[in-house]
C-alpha positions, 0 to 999 in steps of 0.5 A: 500500500502506498500512501502519499499525504501532502500534510499530516497523517493521523492514525487513531486506529489500526493500519496493518498489513499482516500475513496469515499463519499457515493452515497446516503442518509443514507450511509457511506463513503468508508474507506480510504486505508492505506499507509505504508512507510518504507523509510530512507529519505522522501523528496519533496514538494508533498503530502501524504494523507489517508482519509475516504469518507464523509457519507450522512444523 
């Protein structure tokens, strides 16, 4: 996800791009997505997170 914000980005909730965990054994988890933020000022008490899912063994 690419966000271009000319002035301020205020995050008060959740901005997440996370991968799912594996559905069965011997499988890898899904890759997290990507966030590209092009902002002048970032503010707020929310969260920004990108993580991959868990694999199963």
